[in-house]
N, C-alpha and C positions, 0 to 999 in steps of 0.2 A: 504494499500500500504506499505509493509515493506521497510525501508530505511537502508542503511547500513553505518557504521562509518569506522574509519581507518583501524581496524583489521579485516574488512570484515566479522565480526559476524553480523547475522541478528538482527536489533534492535527489530523488531517484525515481527510476521507472521500473516496473516489473516486465521488462522484456528478457528474452532468452540469451542475451549477450553476457557471457559468463564474466568477463572483466568488469564490466559495468555493474552487473548484479553484484560482484564481490565489493567493490568499492561503495556501493550505495546500500548495503545491508540486506538485499534480496537473496533469500535462501528458500526455495520451493519445497515443500514437504513431500518425502517419498510416500507413495500409496500404502506400503506396509506399516510406516510410521503412523499415517493417519488412521489406518484401521486399528492400530494398538492403542492410541490415544482415545479413540471413540470408545473401545471396548472397556477401557478403564474408567472412563467417565459414567457408563452405563453400571458398572459394578458398584461405584460409589454414590449413586443417586438412589432416589426412592422410587424409580420408575418401575422395576419389576414388582412392587408392591402396592401400586396405586392404579386407580382407574382415570385416566385422562380422555378428554373428548378431542383435546387439542394440545399440541406441543409446539413450543416456538424455539428457534434456534438462531443464534447469531454468530457471525464470524466478522471481527472487526478489521481484519487484513485480509480478505478473502482470495486475493490473487485469482487463479484460475479454477478455484473451487474444490481443490483436492480435500481439504478437511471438511467442507460442508457435505460433500458427497459421503465421506466416511461416516459421519455422525448421524445423517439421514438414514443410511443403510442400517445402522445399529438401532435406531429409534423405531423404525418402521414395524417390527414385530408387536410394539406395545401401544400403537396408536394409528387411528386411521387417518386423521387430518394433521398435516404437518405445515407449519409456516417457517421459512427459512429466509433470513436477511443477511446480506453481506455488503460490508463496505469496502470501497476501493477507488481511489481517486484516478487509477489508470483505467480509462474507459474501455481500451482494447481488451485488457484482462477481465473486466467486469463482464463484457458481452460473451466472452468465451465461458466465464463461469455460468451466466444465466442460461446459455445454450446447453452446456454440458448436463446441468441439473435437471433442465426440462425434458431431456432426451432420456436421462436415466430413470427419473422419477416424475412422469407426467402429472401424478396426482398431487404432488407437492406444490405448495404455493411458493414461488421463489421471487425475491426481490433483491437487486442489487443496486445499491445506492452510490452513485458516482460522486461521493462527498468525503470529507475528511472526518474519521470517526473521533479523533481526539478533540477537534474543534466542537463537535456537537455534543460529545460527552462532557466536556468542560462546562457547557452551557445548560446541562441537565436536559438536553432535548431529544434523548433516545429512551423508548420504552424498556421494560425488563424483559428478560427471556428465561426460559427453563434452562437451556443449555447455552454456554458461551465458549467457543472453541477458537483457538487462535495460535498462529505462529508469527507474531508481530516482527516488524523489521528490526535488525540489529544495527542501529544507527548511534555513531558516537556523537558526543557534544561538538566536535569540531565540523561536523557535517550538517547538523540541525541548527547550528548557529548559537553564539553565546547568549544573544538577547531571548530567543526562544527557550533555551535550556534553562536560563534564570528564571523565566516566567513558570515554567512547568515546575521547576524546583520549589519555587515560592508557594505556587497554589496547592501542591501536594505535600508541602513541609518536608521535602527531601534535602539531604545534606551531600555534599560532594558533587562529582560529576554526574551527569544525568544522561543515560543512555535512553533512547526513545522507548524501547521497550519496557522501562521501568514504569513509564506513564500508562502504557497499556495494562500492565499488572495491577496498578492502583485503581484505574478506572473500569476494571472487571467488576468491582463491587458496585459501581453505579448503574449497571445494566444486568445484573443478576438477580432473579427473584430470590425471595427468602429461602425457598427450599430448592433453589436451582444449583447446577453443577457446572464448573468451569474446567477446562483443560487447555494448558498453555504450553507451548515449546518455547523454551528460551536457550541462551547461551549458558552452558554449565558455570561459567565464570562468574555469574550473578550471585552464586552461592558462597563464594569465598572472597571476592575482590572488596576492597574498603569502601569503594564508591556505592557498593549495593547494599551496605549495612542498614542504611535507614529504610530501604524498601523491604529488606527481609523482617526487619522489627514491625514495619507496618503490616506485612502480611500475616505475621504471627498474632498481632492483635486485632486484626479485621476479618481474617478468614480462618475458616477451619481446614486445615491442609490434611489430605486423606493419604496421598502417596506421592513419592518422588522417584523418577526413574533417570539416573545418571547415565547417559549412553556413552560418555567418555570418548575415546578415540576409535570408535567402531567404524567411522567412515560411511555412515548411512546416509550422509547428505553430500550432495556433489561438490559443495564448498568445504573448505577446511573449518567446519563448524563443529564444536564439541557440544552436542545438544543435552538438554535435560528436560524431562516431562513433568509438570506440576498439575496434580488434580486437587481442587479445592471448592468449598462452598462457604458461604457466609457464616461468621461466628468468630471463634477464637482457638488458638491452637496451644495445647500443653505438649511440651517435648518429652514427656516422660514415657517414651515408647509407644505413642499412640499414632505415629506417622511411619508407614512402611517406606523403606528406603532400599532401592535396587540399584546396584553398581555394576557397570560393566567397562573394563578397561583391557587393553591388550597386555598380555602377560610380558612382565620384564625379564623373564627367565631366559638364558640363552639355550637352554635344553628343554624338552618337553616335560611339564611338571607330572609327578606320579599321580594315577588316577584320572589323567586326562581323557575325556570322552568326546565322541564324534557328535556333531550337531550340523542339522541342515542350514541354520541360520540363527542370527542373534535372537529373534523373537520366538524361536522354537524352545530356547532354554532360558527365557528371560525371568522365569520365577525359579530358577535352580541354583544352587550353590556349587562352586568348583570350577575347574578348568575345562574348557571345551575348544575342540579344534573345528574350524570352519572348513568346508570343501577346498577352499583355495589355500589352506595350509596356515592361515594365521590362528594363533591361539588367544583366548581371551580368559579372563577371571571373572567369574559371576559371583557377586556377594549380596546376600539378603541381610537386611537389618533394619534399623529404625532411625529416626532422625535425631541427630545430636545438636543441640544449639549451643556453640561455644561462646560463652559470655564475652570473652576477649576478642573484640573484632566482629562479634556476632555472626560467626561463620556457620553455615550448615554442612554438617559432616555425616557420614554413615557411622552407626554406632552398632557394634555385636559385642556379645559377652567376650569373645576371644580378645577383641580390640581393647576393651575396658581393662581387662586383666593385665595385658601386656603393657598398656601404658601407666597403670597403676605401680607395676614393678619398676618401670623406668623412672617414674617420678620420686618414688622411694630411694633409689640409688642415685639421684641427680644431686649433685653439690654445688654446680655453678652452671651459669648459662654463657652464651657467647657474648652476650651484652657486656659480661663483666670483662671481657678482655680489652674492650676499648670501644671507641665510636665506630659504628658502621656507616659508611658512606658510598653513595653512587659516584662513579667516576666523573670526570669533567664533560660539560656539554657544551660546545662552542656555538651552535646553531648556525655554523657555516663551515662544516668540516672540510670541504673541498678547498677552502681558503687557508684554514688553520693546520689541517692535519694532511700528511702524506707520506709516501715511502720514496719520494724522488725530489731532493732538494739541490739538484745539481744545476749546472749552467747558469742562468742569469740568476738563480735562487742560491748560489752558492755563497757561503759565508754569513747568511742571515744570523744575526747575534742571538736572538731569543729562542732559538730552537732547543728543545729537551726531548730526551728518549721517551717513547710512549707504549705503554703496555696496552694491548688489545686483546680480543678474544683469541687472536692468532697464537697467543703465547700461552694459552690456557693449558694446564696439565693438572696432575693430581700428586700433592705434596710439594713437587717441584715444577717448575715451568716446563711446558711441553716442547718448548722451542726458545733458543736464545733470542734476545731481544734483536728484531730485524731493523731495517732502516726506517721504520715508521717513526715519525717524530711530530712533535705539535709545536707550533709558534705560541709560546706561553707569555702572555702579555701582562703577568702579575709578577711581583717581587716582594720581598720582604724588607721593610724599612723599621728599624727600631723594634723588631719583634712582631710587627704588625703588617698584614696584608695590603698591598698598595699597587694601584696601577702603574705599569711602567711609563715613564716619559719617553716618547719616541724620539725626542730631540737627542737622546743619549744613545740611540741606536738607529743609525742613519740608513743601513740596508734593510732593516726591518721596516723602517718607515717608508722607504721607496717601495717595498713589495706591498705592503698594506695599503699604501695609497693608490696603487693599481686597482684594488678592489674597492675603493672608497663608496662607490655607488651601491654595490650590494650591501656592504657593512653598515653604511648610514641609514639604510632603510629598514634596519631592525627596529622596530617601533618599541619593542619590549625593552631594549637597551637604552634608547633615547628617553623613553618615558620614564625611566627609574633614574635619569640624571647621571648616567654613566658615559664613559668615553665610548666614542663610535667603534673602535678597533678592540674593545674588550671581548674576552671569552665569557659566556653568559654564566656557567658554572665553574669557576676556577680552583676553589679551595685555596687553603693557605700553603704558600710554596714550601714552607719549612716542613710542613707535614709529610711531604713525599721524602724526606731524607730518612725518615725512621723506617725500621723494619715493618712489614705489613703482610697480611693474609690477602691476597686477591682472589676473586671467584667470578665466574661467568654469571652473568644475569638469566639468560636462558640457555638450558643445557638438557640433553637426555640423561645424564648422569652428573652427579656433583663433582665439580672441578675447582678445588680449593688448592692454593699453593702458596708458598713463602717467596717473598721478594725483599731482597736487601740490596737492590741496584740503585734506588733512589729514583726510578723512573716515575713519571706520570701515569696515572691510570685513566683510561679512555670510558667513556660513558656506557660502553656495552659490557662492563665489568663493574662489581662493587669491591670495597676493600675495607678491612677491618685495621684501624690506626692503633697498633699495639703500643701500649704504654711501656716506658723504660723498665718499669718495675714488675712487668710480666715475665715469669720465669721461663726459660728455655723449655723445661720439662713441660709445662702448661701449654705452651704453643705446639709442641710436638704432638701431645694428646689431642688438642682441637684439630689438627690436621688429620689425625687418624679418624676422629669420629666424623668430621666433615666430609670425608672421601669414602665413607662405608655404605654398605648396603643397608645398615641399620638406620642411618640417617634418612635414606630414601623411604623407608617404611614409616619412620617417625613423621616424616614431611607429609606423607599420603594421609596418614591417620589424624594429623593435627592440623593441616593446612589445605592439602590437596587442590593447590592452584595448578592443575595439569592443563598443559597445551596439547596441540596436535603432535603425532608422532613420539609420544612418551616424553616430551620435554616438560620440564618444570620451570616455575620462575623462582629464582633465588634472590629475594629481595630483603631489604633491611628488617621489615616487619616478621619476617619468617626466621631468617638466620639469627636474629636476636635472641630467640626463644630456643634455638638448638640447645640441648643439655650436654652437660660435662660431668662424668662420674668421678668417684673418688680417685685422686691421682695416685694414692697410696696401694690400691688393690694389686694383686699380682698381674691380672690381666693389662691394667693401664700401665704398669711398669714394663712390661714386655711390648705393648704397642709403642711406647715412647721410645724404646731402644731401637725398634725396627724403623721408625720414622727417622730417627736421628741418623741412622745408617744412610737412609735414602737422600736426606737432605745433604749430607757430607759428600756424597757422590755426585750429586747434581745430575744423576742419570735418570731421564723420565722413563725408561724401560724397566727400571728396577721396582717400581710400584707394582706392576702387572706380576712379578715374581713373588711378591709378599702379599698380594691382594686378598686372597682367600683366607690367609692366616690373620691378617688385621680385621677382616670382616668377623672372624670367630672370637678374636679377642675383644673387639669393641662390644658386640653382642653381650658377651659374658661379662663385661664390666658394668653393665647396667642391669643384667638379669642374672641373679644369684652369683655375684662377684666372690672371690676368695681372697682372704687375707693371711699373711704370715703369723700373725698373732692377734690375740684379742684386743691388745691396745690399738693396733690399727683398725680393727674392725669398729672400735667405738668412734 
């Protein structure tokens, strides 16, 4: 459903152009997913137990009618008269939906309104329905415009960045009958990202959640979307085991897990537990549990007896967290990388004074860097004066000045720099120059496996990585223990159970808010002592290949340092 902003230009259109659809949030619903969500809605409605003369259905972002067709088919056995309404500002898609529904269900009264659902919902101009089914567009703040985003946030009392589908979720309650049922498909990042916290809280307070299905990286949609399905009605939700939660993610195991079974498709095993292999060879882990509302950050996570016991054991043997090691920061952000950053500073750029070596994702490794610092460098426009960060005066650096002046047009147009009263040639997020001199743990922001490594080179860290600013008083043994934990299979499991901000193809987001909570065990346990010794051997060698040799042993030691650790004497145990 394309929405419009102030200049009346369409923000997106529901056409079958993949690149355009991807950039504008259009993700059509596969028929098997549409049938699944419709069946879940019927299961959690009172339809099988009530007598209805008419049933009304709404899809606020109808597209070409896939979801409408699925819910109509599911409802037909329970009622003779059905009235279906769809909203979509794309007139072409609306005509296709109307024609499709009319052909499939000639007795159904179908109306496609070529209007903006959110605008009418905000005005209270839409009647209420028995069933509301939707796959709203995934449109970020940058696309819908800051002004509209602000208005939506204020009107709905939302905090943080507002994705458009947040508004669809909140407005579901304005068009749903008191005994009605809603089924929504959203991006699963909604359940864990900080920007969605206020919407999650709103839903718990205003809706009775029945079930959540996190379809993870199943690849059921044509676009790189990790979808989840929410079934709910009006009311409020208690998270004490009342909301069923199904999770399906691709197995991270290098080999086929024990007890793995064959399945014809994702939905054939959607209510089962265990590992299942699809005909194409992909293996997925299916888990059944209930919704856990994590107070810190308001995250929605799957909860099982096994998970609770494991996390309880980990917490009982946690002595510190990564936040105790030092401040965790994101790397620099220039907002003009092609000007400030590069791997070729030869020719006319030779001799520029303000260049500094730069760590990027290309250097990523586990415990030690995966590659020596290449020729990537950054023109760093800040220095330290009397212990304080200050912008460099270009009068003192003639070659840097000459180079930057060639890009004056682009750099001076950065309104967020000029608007904050800063110099036109400044890096947007520079950090204090002296902080780079200290040893630090660097890690990739997005990765399919944890990649944390020790850096003592004094190089600047780029914005595709984060870094922990280690204090001088942090002991070498503690740093080594942190590197063992951060690169372990244990931390992957901990991450998934406590945060689960999973991306496509098994990738995770390693951000400050998550890494700060990574646990550290008792440094005096036998397992921790052995792990520290191995890490020191790897860091001393600086050989990135050495980690693979000790990986399995480190995984075992880290796990045991949290789960039933051993001590040499009772004094240490205390």
